[in-house]
N, C-alpha and C positions, 0 to 999 in steps of 0.2 A: 523326575517329572518334568517336561518340557511345557512351557507354555506359546500355546497361536495362535496365533490372529487369523480368521479367512474372512476371503474377501473373494468375488466373483459371483456369488453364491445365487442361489434362486433361492425365494421363499420358500417353505416347506410345505408339499400339498400341492405345489405348481404343477403346471403341463411341463413337459421336456424344451418344448418349443416356444419359441416366439412367435408372432400373429405380427410383428409390429410394419412389416407391409403387406398390406391387400391378399395378394394369393401365397406368396413364399415362406418359408419357412427356416426361422436361423437357429440351429442350435443352441444351447446354454450350455458356457463352458465349466468345467468342474470345479468345484472349489480347491484354489490355492491354501496350502499354508506356510505362513511367516512364521518363523522364529522370533520369540521377541529380543533374544539376543541382538541377534541380526542387526534388529530394529534401534537397537541399543550403542550396537557398535557405529551405525550410520551418524546417529544422535554424536556420541561422542567426537566421531572423526569432523564432525563438522564445526563444533567447538572450537575442537582445536586446530583445524582450520582459518576461524574465526579470530581467533586469540593470534594465532603467526602472523596473520597478516595485519593486527594492526598494531600491535607489538616493531615488527620487524620489514613491512614491505608500505606503513605510510609515513609520509614523510609532513610530520608535524610543526607547524610555522611555530618563529622565535615568538617572544613575548613583545617586542618592539614591533613584530609585522602584523602581533595579532588588535594592536593595541592601534596602531595606524589605519586598521580595516574597521576596527570599530568606528573609530570618530568617524573615515567617509560613513560607513553607515548611517550613526548619527545626524551627520549634516545632511546627508541627503537625504533623508524620510523628515528632519524638519523643515525644506526645502520646498520636497511633495507636499508636507501638510499645509503650507501656505499657501500655496496654489491651489489648493483644493479651500480653503476658507474663502481666498478670494474670490473662487467663482462660485461660492456658495453666496454669498453676501453679494456680488451681481446678478444673479438669476433672483436671490428674493427680491435684491428691488426692482427688476425689469417685472415680476410677476406684480407684486403692489401697483406697479404703477398700471401694467395692461389689465388688473381688475377694478381697480381706480375707475376707472374709461369706462366700467360698467355698473359700477354700483353708486 
């Protein structure tokens, strides 16, 4: 017993044509059967290709390269955070000064 998926089908009890464009009629296509085994083979081949690419084709960084990159990212993040802190502090002071003029 083989299992099948059906796709591209109209629902039961509907007309055999679709009235999607004013006066024209477009025929509905018949149902197509796809075996589950074919779908499973495609999924298995996909994961085999993913594994092959990760193991054999990807160039992974050395530990020292990874450490130096991580340090660069942390320093850049710290500088960015300090710049945002200074801008926030400056705008807070400016807005308190402007609001102080009116109240």
